[in-house]
Every structure is written in C-alpha cells, then in structure tokens.
C-alpha positions, 0 to 999 in steps of 0.5 A, a space after each residue: 356479845 351482850 345486847 347492851 355492849 352491842 348497843 353501846 358499841 354501835 351508838 358510841 354511848 354508855 348505858 346506865 347499869 340498871 338498864 344494861 341489866 334489863 337489856 341483857 336479862 329481858 323480863 319478857 319472852 320474845 313472844 309477848 306482843 306488848 313488850 316488843 314495843 314498850 320495852 325494846 330488847 333487840 339490839 338492832 331495833 334499839 340502834 335503829 330507833 336511837 340512830 340520832 346518836 350515829 348521825 352527823 346533823 350536817 350530813 345528808 348522804 343517807 338521803 341525798 347522794 349528791 347526784 341529780 336523782 339523789 337530790 330530786 328524791 330528797 326534795 320530793 320525799 324529804 324537802 329542802 336541804 335547809 329544812 332537813 338540816 334544821 330538823 336534824 340539828 334540832 333533833 340532835 340538840 333535843 336528844 343527843 345533847 340531853 342524853 335521851 335514849 328511846 327504850 320503847 313506844 306504844 306502837 303509835 303516838 308515844 315514845 318512852 325514853 330514859 336519860 343515859 346520865 340518870 342511874 335509876 332510869 326514870 321513864 319519860 314519855 314523848 308525844 309524837 304529834 304534840 312534841 310534848 314530853 313528860 315524866 311518867 315513872 320514877 323507876 324503870 321497874 315501875 314501867 316494867 310492872 306497867 307493861 306486865 299489867 298490859 300483858 295480863 289484859 
C-alpha cells in the first residue's frame, strides 16, 4: 500500500493530490537528516503527529482507563479532566475542523502544515510556544526547495 493511502486510511482523510505525489515519491533519501523533520514521509510518523484526526475529543481512555490508578496517573501527569477536555476540544476545532495537516517540524519550536482542502498545498508555520500561525510558502515545491537548501549547508 502506498504511503499516502496508508495515511488516508488510518486518519480517515483525503490528502491533496499534489501532497500525495510528494509523499509517495519523496524528494529526499531517508538518510538526509533535515528532511526527516521538515518533510515527514514515514506514514506511521505522519499518523502519530496528526493523531488529532483519530481522536474523539470527549474520550480520555487513552490517558485514563477509569480505574483509580488510571485517574491518579492522569491527574498527576495531565491535570484535571475538565482542562484536558477543553484542550482537546480546542485542538480538534483548531486543526480538524479547519483541515490543517502537519507535514513536518523543525525539531523544536515550529510545526509546518498544509490545509487538506487547498490543492496547491501552501505551507504554513505554527509556533508552538506562542500559538501563532502564519503563511510561509505559496507552494509546497518552494518549501521543499528551502529544505533542499538546508541539506546543502
């Protein structure tokens, strides 16, 4: 099964054709470090970083099994149920409802994403610390060229 079909099947989404082609025919070899982060081509990693598409924002079973120790673990590591549910609902609304799809990151503070409903796949940046997002590249090919320039440094 192709990488794009695997991601679509796992997340229940439809990827833009341009991005599918890139995912199924990656422009970098697996050994090029910068491309590992900036343009994720491994289907399982893509599913992991976009797991919000699989998540039911009302369900905490992945972090709280309902038993005493499960609740205790959730409280100690995640916080109150009300706060977690509010965060999950916000994340779902901000990412799934707007059709944002993570394609890579800088290994630290920035996440790069596209919109599933924009066929030319412009690339945007989301800053983790500030929560701000902005437009970065009008075409995904320009984003890939920028990554390519990083590989030459």
